[in-house]
C-alpha positions as CSV (number, residue, x, y, z in Angstrom):
1,M,61.0,143.5,93.3
2,V,62.8,140.4,92.1
3,A,65.4,142.5,90.4
4,Q,66.0,144.5,93.6
5,V,66.3,141.4,95.7
6,L,68.7,139.9,93.2
7,A,70.8,143.0,93.1
8,W,70.8,143.1,97.0
9,Q,71.9,139.5,97.1
10,I,74.7,140.1,94.6
11,G,75.9,143.1,96.7
12,V,75.9,140.9,99.9
13,M,77.9,138.2,98.1
14,E,80.4,140.8,96.9
15,E,80.8,142.3,100.4
16,E,81.2,138.8,101.8
17,T,83.9,138.0,99.3
18,V,85.8,141.2,100.1
19,T,85.5,140.5,103.8
20,R,86.9,137.0,103.4
21,Q,89.7,138.3,101.3
22,T,90.5,141.0,103.9
23,L,90.6,138.4,106.7
24,K,92.8,136.2,104.6
25,G,95.1,139.1,103.9
26,K,95.4,140.0,107.6
27,A,96.4,136.3,108.3
28,I,98.9,136.3,105.5
29,Q,100.4,139.6,106.8
30,R,100.8,138.2,110.3
31,S,102.5,135.1,108.9
32,L,104.7,137.2,106.7
33,I,105.8,139.5,109.5
34,S,106.7,136.4,111.7
35,D,108.7,134.8,108.9
36,I,110.6,138.0,108.0
37,E,111.5,138.6,111.7
38,Q,112.6,135.0,112.0
39,L,114.6,134.9,108.8
40,H,115.9,138.5,109.0
41,D,115.2,138.9,105.3
42,H,112.0,140.3,103.7
43,R,112.7,138.4,100.4
44,A,113.0,135.1,102.2
45,G,109.7,135.8,104.0
46,L,108.0,136.5,100.7
47,V,109.4,133.2,99.3
48,R,108.1,131.3,102.3
49,N,104.6,132.7,101.9
50,S,104.6,132.7,98.1
51,E,101.6,130.4,97.6
52,A,99.4,132.3,100.0
53,L,100.4,135.7,98.4
54,L,99.6,134.5,94.9
55,E,96.3,133.0,96.0
56,L,95.4,136.2,97.8
57,L,95.6,138.3,94.7
58,G,94.6,135.6,92.2
59,A,98.0,136.0,90.5
60,S,100.1,133.4,88.8
61,G,103.5,135.2,89.5
62,L,105.2,137.7,91.8
63,C,108.4,139.5,91.4
64,L,110.4,141.7,93.9
65,H,112.8,144.0,92.0
66,T,115.6,145.6,94.1
67,R,119.1,146.8,93.7
68,E,120.3,143.5,95.3
69,G,118.6,141.5,92.5
70,I,115.4,140.1,91.2
71,T,113.4,137.6,93.3
72,T,110.6,135.7,91.3
73,L,107.8,133.5,92.5
74,G,105.5,131.5,90.3
75,A,105.2,132.1,86.6
76,T,106.9,135.4,85.6
77,P,108.3,136.9,82.4
78,P,112.1,136.7,81.7
79,E,114.4,139.1,83.5
80,P,114.9,141.4,80.5
81,A,111.2,141.8,80.3
82,I,110.9,142.5,84.0
83,E,113.5,145.3,83.6
84,S,111.4,146.8,80.9
85,L,108.3,146.6,83.1
86,V,110.2,148.2,86.0
87,N,111.3,151.1,83.7
88,L,107.7,151.5,82.6
89,V,106.5,151.8,86.2
90,R,109.3,154.2,87.1
91,W,108.3,156.6,84.2
92,S,104.5,156.3,84.8
93,D,102.7,159.6,85.3
94,D,102.3,159.5,89.0
95,G,105.3,157.2,89.7
96,G,103.1,155.2,92.1
97,L,100.7,152.3,91.7
98,F,100.5,150.8,88.2
99,Q,97.9,148.3,87.0
100,T,96.7,147.0,83.7
101,D,94.9,144.0,82.4
102,R,96.0,144.5,78.8
103,L,99.8,145.0,79.0
104,S,100.4,144.5,75.3
105,T,98.4,147.6,74.4
106,I,100.9,149.7,76.5
107,L,104.1,147.7,75.9
108,P,103.8,146.0,72.4
109,E,106.7,143.6,73.1
110,A,104.7,142.2,76.0
111,A,102.7,140.1,73.5
112,A,105.5,137.6,73.5
113,Y,104.8,136.7,77.1
114,A,101.1,137.4,77.3
115,D,100.6,133.8,78.5
116,V,102.2,134.8,81.9
117,A,101.9,138.6,82.1
118,S,98.9,140.1,80.3
119,G,97.8,141.6,83.6
120,V,100.4,143.5,85.8
121,L,99.9,145.1,89.2
122,A,103.0,147.1,90.3
123,V,103.5,148.8,93.7
124,P,106.7,150.7,94.3
125,L,108.4,150.0,97.6
126,S,110.4,153.3,97.6
127,R,110.3,156.6,95.8
128,T,114.0,157.4,95.7
129,P,116.6,155.7,93.4
130,P,117.5,152.9,93.3
131,R,113.7,152.1,93.5
132,R,112.3,148.8,94.8
133,V,109.2,147.5,93.0
134,M,106.8,144.6,93.7
135,L,105.1,143.2,90.6
136,W,102.1,140.8,90.4
137,F,101.3,139.0,87.1
138,R,98.2,137.4,85.6
139,P,98.1,135.4,82.4
140,E,95.8,136.1,79.5
141,V,92.3,134.7,79.5
142,A,91.1,134.0,76.0
143,Q,87.4,135.0,75.7
144,T,84.8,134.2,73.0
145,V,82.1,136.8,72.4
146,Y,78.9,135.9,70.5
147,W,77.4,138.6,68.5
148,A,73.9,138.7,66.7
149,G,75.7,139.5,63.5
150,N,78.9,141.2,62.7
151,P,79.4,144.2,65.0
152,D,81.3,146.1,62.3
153,K,78.6,147.5,60.1
154,P,79.3,147.1,56.4
155,V,80.4,150.1,54.5
156,S,79.5,150.7,50.8
157,T,80.8,153.2,48.3
158,E,78.3,155.4,46.6
159,S,79.2,158.2,44.2
160,G,82.8,158.0,45.5
161,E,81.6,158.4,49.1
162,L,81.8,155.9,52.0
163,R,78.2,155.2,53.3
164,L,77.0,153.0,56.1
165,S,74.3,150.6,55.2
166,P,72.1,148.2,57.2
167,R,73.4,144.7,58.0
168,K,72.6,142.3,55.2
169,S,72.9,139.3,57.6
170,F,72.0,138.7,61.2
171,A,73.7,135.3,61.4
172,A,75.5,134.5,64.7
173,W,79.0,135.9,64.6
174,T,81.8,135.1,67.1
175,E,84.9,137.1,68.1
176,E,87.8,135.8,70.2
177,T,89.8,138.3,72.3
178,R,93.3,137.6,73.4
179,G,96.1,139.4,75.3
180,R,93.7,140.3,78.2
181,A,93.8,139.1,81.8
182,I,91.1,139.1,84.4
183,P,90.9,142.8,85.6
184,W,92.3,143.7,89.0
185,Q,89.5,144.3,91.6
186,P,89.7,147.2,94.1
187,H,90.0,144.9,97.1
188,E,92.9,143.0,95.4
189,I,94.7,146.3,94.7
190,A,94.1,147.3,98.4
191,A,95.5,144.0,99.5
192,A,98.6,144.5,97.4
193,V,99.1,148.0,98.9
194,E,98.8,146.6,102.4
195,I,101.5,144.0,101.6
196,R,103.6,146.8,100.2
197,D,103.2,148.9,103.3
198,L,104.1,145.9,105.5
199,V,107.3,145.3,103.5
200,I,108.2,149.0,103.5
201,D,107.8,149.0,107.3
202,V,110.1,146.1,107.7
203,I,112.7,147.7,105.4
204,L,112.5,150.9,107.3
205,R,112.9,149.1,110.6
206,N,115.9,147.2,109.3
207,T,117.4,150.4,107.9
208,E,117.1,152.1,111.3
209,K,118.8,149.1,112.9
210,L,121.6,149.2,110.4
211,E,122.0,153.0,111.0
212,R,122.2,152.4,114.7
213,V,124.8,149.6,114.3
214,N,126.8,151.7,111.8
215,S,126.8,154.6,114.2
216,Q,128.1,152.4,117.0
217,L,130.7,150.9,114.6
218,A,131.8,154.4,113.6
219,R,132.2,155.4,117.2
220,S,134.1,152.2,117.9
221,N,136.4,152.8,114.9
222,E,137.1,156.3,116.0
223,E,138.0,155.1,119.5
224,L,140.2,152.3,118.1
225,E,141.9,154.8,115.7
226,S,142.6,157.1,118.6
227,F,143.8,154.3,120.8
228,A,146.1,153.0,118.0
229,H,147.5,156.5,117.5
230,V,148.1,157.1,121.2
231,A,149.5,153.6,121.8
232,S,151.9,153.8,118.9
233,H,153.1,157.2,120.1
234,D,153.6,155.9,123.7
235,I,155.4,152.7,122.5
236,K,157.8,154.5,120.3
237,E,159.5,156.3,123.2
238,P,160.6,153.2,125.1
239,L,161.4,151.5,121.8
240,R,163.9,154.3,121.0
241,H,165.6,153.6,124.4
242,I,165.8,149.9,123.7
243,E,167.3,150.5,120.3
244,A,169.8,153.0,121.8
245,F,170.7,150.7,124.6
246,A,171.1,147.8,122.1
247,G,173.5,149.9,120.0
248,M,175.6,150.9,123.0
249,L,175.7,147.3,124.2
250,G,176.8,146.1,120.8
251,E,179.6,148.6,120.7
252,S,180.8,147.6,124.2
253,I,180.9,143.9,123.6
254,R,182.3,144.1,120.1
255,P,186.0,144.3,121.3
256,S,185.5,141.3,123.5
257,G,184.7,139.0,120.6
258,D,181.9,137.2,122.4
259,E,179.8,135.8,119.5
260,R,177.0,134.6,121.8
261,L,176.4,138.1,123.1
262,G,176.7,139.5,119.6
263,V,174.0,137.2,118.3
264,L,171.7,138.2,121.2
265,V,172.3,141.9,120.6
266,N,171.7,141.5,116.9
267,G,168.4,139.8,117.7
268,I,167.4,142.7,119.9
269,E,168.1,145.2,117.2
270,S,166.3,143.1,114.5
271,S,163.2,142.7,116.7
272,S,163.3,146.4,117.5
273,R,163.3,147.3,113.8
274,R,160.4,144.9,113.1
275,L,158.4,146.4,116.0
276,R,159.1,149.9,114.8
277,N,157.9,149.1,111.3
278,L,154.8,147.4,112.8
279,I,154.0,150.5,114.9
280,N,154.5,152.8,111.9
281,D,152.2,150.6,109.8
282,L,149.5,150.4,112.5
283,A,149.6,154.2,113.0
284,E,149.3,154.7,109.2
285,F,146.4,152.2,109.0
286,S,144.5,153.9,111.8
287,Q,145.0,157.4,110.4
288,L,143.8,156.6,106.8
289,G,140.3,158.0,107.4
290,Q,141.6,161.1,109.2
291,R,144.1,162.0,106.5
292,A,141.7,161.5,103.6
293,K,141.1,164.3,101.2
294,P,138.1,164.8,98.8
295,L,138.3,162.7,95.6
296,A,139.3,164.7,92.5
297,P,140.3,163.9,88.9
298,A,144.0,163.2,88.7
299,S,146.4,161.7,86.2
300,L,147.3,158.1,87.2
301,Q,150.2,158.3,84.7
302,D,151.8,161.1,86.7
303,I,151.2,159.3,90.0
304,A,152.8,156.2,88.8
305,L,155.9,158.0,87.5
306,E,156.3,159.7,90.9
307,V,156.2,156.4,92.6
308,I,158.9,155.0,90.3
309,A,161.1,158.0,91.0
310,D,160.6,157.6,94.8
311,L,161.6,153.9,94.5
312,H,164.5,154.5,92.2
313,Q,167.2,153.3,94.6
314,R,165.3,150.1,95.5
315,I,164.6,149.4,91.8
316,S,168.3,149.9,91.0
317,E,169.5,147.6,93.8
318,A,167.2,144.8,92.7
319,A,168.1,145.4,89.0
320,A,164.4,145.5,88.3
321,I,162.7,146.7,85.1
322,V,159.5,148.7,85.6
323,D,157.3,149.5,82.6
324,V,154.5,152.0,82.9
325,A,151.9,151.8,80.1
326,P,149.5,154.7,79.4
327,L,147.2,155.1,82.3
328,P,143.8,157.0,82.5
329,Q,142.5,159.9,84.5
330,V,140.7,158.7,87.7
331,N,138.8,160.2,90.6
332,C,141.0,159.7,93.6
333,D,142.8,161.0,96.7
334,R,146.2,161.6,95.0
335,N,148.3,160.9,98.1
336,Q,146.4,157.7,99.1
337,L,146.5,156.3,95.5
338,R,150.2,157.0,95.4
339,Q,150.6,154.9,98.6
340,V,148.7,152.1,97.0
341,L,150.9,152.0,93.9
342,Q,154.0,152.3,96.1
343,N,153.0,149.3,98.3
344,L,152.3,147.2,95.2
345,V,155.5,148.0,93.4
346,S,157.5,147.5,96.6
347,N,156.0,144.1,97.1
348,A,156.7,143.1,93.6
349,I,160.4,144.0,94.2
350,K,160.5,142.3,97.6
351,Y,159.0,139.0,96.3
352,R,161.0,138.8,93.1
353,H,162.2,135.5,91.8
354,P,165.8,134.8,92.7
355,R,166.7,133.1,89.4
356,R,165.4,135.6,86.9
357,P,165.5,139.3,86.3
358,C,162.6,141.2,88.0
359,R,160.1,142.7,85.6
360,I,157.1,144.8,86.7
361,H,154.4,146.1,84.4
362,I,151.9,148.8,85.4
363,F,149.0,149.1,83.0
364,A,145.2,149.7,82.7
365,E,143.1,147.0,81.1
366,D,141.5,148.1,77.8
367,R,138.0,147.1,78.8
368,L,135.9,149.3,81.0
369,E,133.5,148.0,83.6
370,E,130.3,149.5,85.0
371,S,129.5,149.9,88.7
372,Y,126.6,151.5,90.6
373,R,127.0,154.7,92.5
374,G,125.1,155.2,95.7
375,D,122.2,156.9,93.9
376,G,121.6,153.9,91.6
377,S,123.2,155.5,88.5
378,K,126.1,153.9,86.6
379,A,129.7,155.1,86.3
380,A,132.6,153.8,84.2
381,V,135.5,152.4,86.1
382,A,139.1,151.5,85.0
383,R,140.9,148.4,86.2
384,I,144.6,149.2,87.1
385,C,147.1,146.3,87.2
386,V,150.5,145.8,88.7
387,S,152.0,142.7,87.2
388,D,155.3,140.9,88.1
389,N,157.2,137.7,87.3
390,G,158.0,137.0,91.0
391,I,157.6,134.0,93.2
392,G,153.8,134.1,93.1
393,F,151.7,132.1,95.6
394,D,148.8,129.6,95.9
395,P,145.6,131.3,94.5
396,K,143.6,129.9,97.5
397,Y,145.2,132.7,99.6
398,A,144.1,135.4,97.2
399,D,141.6,136.8,99.6
400,Q,143.5,136.1,102.8
401,I,146.5,138.2,102.0
402,F,144.4,141.4,102.1
403,E,143.6,140.8,105.7
404,P,145.7,142.7,108.3
405,F,148.7,140.7,109.6
406,Q,148.3,137.9,107.1
407,R,151.6,136.7,105.9
408,L,152.5,133.7,103.6
409,H,156.1,133.7,104.7
410,G,157.9,133.9,108.0
411,P,159.1,137.3,109.3
412,D,162.8,136.2,108.8
413,E,162.3,135.4,105.1
414,Y,160.9,138.7,104.0
415,E,160.6,142.0,105.8
416,G,157.2,143.6,106.5
417,S,154.4,143.7,109.0
418,G,151.8,142.0,106.8
419,I,149.6,145.1,106.8
420,G,150.6,146.8,103.5
421,L,147.9,145.1,101.4
422,A,145.3,145.7,104.0
423,I,146.1,149.4,103.7
424,C,145.7,149.1,99.9
425,R,142.3,147.5,100.2
426,K,141.1,150.0,102.7
427,I,142.1,152.9,100.5
428,V,140.6,151.3,97.3
429,Q,137.3,150.6,99.2
430,R,137.2,154.2,100.4
431,H,137.4,155.1,96.7
432,G,134.4,152.9,96.0
433,G,136.5,150.3,94.1
434,Q,137.5,146.7,94.4
435,V,140.9,145.0,94.8
436,G,142.1,141.5,94.0
437,V,145.0,139.4,92.6
438,D,145.6,136.8,90.0
439,T,148.6,134.6,90.7
440,I,150.5,131.5,89.7
441,P,153.2,130.0,91.9
442,N,156.7,130.5,90.5
443,V,155.3,132.4,87.6
444,G,154.2,135.7,89.0
445,S,151.2,137.8,90.3
446,T,149.0,140.6,89.0
447,F,147.5,142.8,91.6
448,W,144.6,144.9,90.4
449,F,142.2,147.5,91.7
450,T,139.3,149.5,90.1
451,L,138.7,153.2,90.2
452,E,136.0,155.4,88.8
453,T,137.0,157.5,85.8
454,P,135.7,161.1,85.6
455,P,133.2,161.8,82.8
456,Q,134.5,162.9,79.4
457,S,138.1,162.5,80.6
458,D,140.8,163.1,78.0
459,A,142.7,160.1,77.0
460,P,146.3,160.1,78.4
461,S,149.2,160.7,76.1
462,P,151.0,157.4,75.3
463,V,154.0,157.9,77.7
464,Q,156.0,154.8,78.7
465,A,158.5,154.9,81.5
466,T,161.2,152.3,82.1
467,S,163.4,152.1,85.2
C-alpha cells in the first residue's frame, strides 16, 4: 500500500510539473507572438524572449538557422559545428524532429564542444530547401555511478579459451560517465514543437503578406510600364513637330544674321535632342521585362567583340584603345547583355580623360564566386569588369550612380539622360547577378557585374581584340 501511494504521489507530481510547464509555455507563446508582431521579425522576437525560451526547455542555448543567417542565444557551439548539426538533421531518417542526449556517439567531432552541446533537440521550420532549423542545446552532466564491484566480469584463459569466472572482489567500484546531457522529456519536446508551429505560422503569414505586396507591385509595375510606353509614344509626335519647326526657323533666320535668335533656336534644338534621348531611354527602361528572353549559355567573348564592332566609329573618333581579354561562357539573355556592355563601353569613352589617351580593358577576374540559387543550391559565377583610365569620380557616389536620373555632371558637360547605368543594373539583377564600381578620381573606374556560368562550360579560346 505504501508503494502504491508513493507511486500515485509521484505520478501526481509529474502531472503537476507538466501542467505548470504547459501553462508557462502558453504564456511564452503569447509574449512571443506579441513581440514578433511588434518587431515584424520572428528572429528579433526570439531574441527578446530568449531567457524564457531557454528556461522553458531547460536548455543552455538556442539557435535559429536560416538562409538569412544564424541567430544564436545563450551557450551554443561555433558556427561550423552548427552547420554540421544542421546537415545531420537534414539527412536524418525522417527529416523531421531530431533529439539526442549523447551527441558525440552520433557525431564524434561533437566531443570537442560537449560542455555546451551534448544534448541537442532540433525541429525543422520548413521541409523544402533552403530549410530553416531551430536547435536547442544542453551541456553534458558528468555522473558518478557506484557499483558493488567491477561490472565487467573478469575473463580468464583456460586451455586457450576465454572463460568467465566469478568476481574475486566485491569492493566498491565507481565509474564516471561523460558526454551525456539530461534527457529530453516528452513535455519538453512537445513545447519545442509548439514553439516551432508558432514560428512557422508567423513565417507563413509574413510570406502571404509579401506575396500580396509583390502581386500589387507587379501590377503597378505593369501599369507604369504601359504608361511609360504610351506616354513616350504620344510625346514623340509633338516633339517631332517642334524639331521640324526649329529647323525651319533656323533656316529662315540664318540669312538675317540675328545672333540672339540663332542662340534661341540652337537651344530649342539642343533641348529637343535631350528630350528625345530621354524619351527613348525611358521607353527602353520600361520595356526591359517585356523584351526579355529566357537565359541560355552564350559566349561573352563573342558578345564583347560584337559591341566593339558596333562602336567602331565612336572608338575611332575618340582614338580609344579597347582590349578584350578571354571571357567565359555565361547564362544570359544575349541581347540584354550586349546592351550592358555597350552602355559601359560608351560611358568609358564619354568620360575619358582629356589629357591622356583613352584605354578600356574588358576582362573576367580569375577568381570565381559562389552564390545561392532560389532552391538553396550553389552556382559558380564570373565577375566581368570594364576598366578605363578616365576621369573617375568620388567613391561615395558608387551606389548613387546606378539610380535612375542620377548624374554627377550637368547635362551641358556630358550627353545622356542619366538612366543608362540604371538599365544595366536592372538587366544584371534580372540575371540574378550584382553590379558595382571601383573608382578613383582622375585615375579611372572599373565597372563590374556578376553572371552565373553554366556547368562544365568549356574554357574560351584565348582571343584578344584591340580597337
